[in-house]
N, C-alpha and C positions, 0 to 999 in steps of 0.2 A: 274562609266568606261569613259575613253578617246576617242575622234572622233576622228577619221585619219584626216590630210587635205583632201581637196576639192581637188576629179582628180584620191585620190588612191584608189588601189584596195583592198585595206586590210580592210577589216569590222569587226569591233567590234562583240564578238560571240554573242545574244541572252539570254536572263539572263534563264536559268533554275526556274523549280518549286526547290525547295527545300524540301528533306524529305523523306518519303515513306508518306507521307498524297497526299507533290502538282503527285509525278508522280502520282501515282490514281487518283487525280482529269484528266493530262493530258492522264491518258491511255485511261479517263469513254469521258472525253471529243471529244476523238480524235473517241472512237468507235460510239459516237449518235451518231457524225455527217457523218459517214457513212455510220452509219442504213438509213437516210435520203437520199443516193442516191444509196441505193441497192433497198428502196423502190419505190425509183423512178421510177425507173428499168425495175424493178416486174412490175410494173403497168399497165409501159407504153407499158412491150415485151404481156400480156398478155391480156392482150385492143386490140392489133396488130397483136397476134394469132388469137382472137375472132372473129377479122376485116375475116383476113385470111378464116378462120371455110365458115365467113356468106359467102364472094364474092364466093368457092369455088361452095358452095349448089345453091345459089343467080343468077352467073356470073355478077357480078355487079364488072368487074375487082379490081382496082387501089378500090373504093368508102371505102367501111368497113377499111380498112387496114390504108387507109388511118382513119377516122372518127378516131379507137379505139388509134391512137396512138395523139391526138389530145390531144380524151378525158382523155384518159391514161396522158399524157401529166399536164393536166391542173389539172388533182385531184391530182397530186403525188405533185403540188405545192399547194395542195389544205391545200395537208398533212402536210407540209414542215411548212409553214406558221401557220398550227399549231401546231408541237411538240418545233416551235421552241418561237411562244411567251409564252408557257406555261411553258416552260427554260427563259421566261424572266419573270414571271410571280415568278415563286419561283427564281431566282433569288435576285429576287425583295423582294422578304417576308421573305429570310435570309439577308441579308442587315438590315431590318429594325428591323428580330431578337434581329441582333445582339449588334443591339446597345442598350444605357444604361439610365435610364434621369440619366445624374451628377447630373443637378438645383433638383432636388426637397432632 
């Protein structure tokens, strides 16, 4: 693929996955990353709502909402890290499974 000259606004087209398998893989990867964002957002929202409920019951205005937001963010980050680490391990296992012993 030929590169545009420096300073040019013409950009090369990104390479697209070839065939139906490539399209399925791209869709699966996109949906997995979207689910990470949704899970983090839900964790933050649910714990913030729970914190708001506690604040209303106990009369401690922003304390438990803030604690809920921070706890939701921490939990979402922990979950995201675990899911991405598992995906990395699966990818590494797939790479080693695809290799063959050529020298033997």
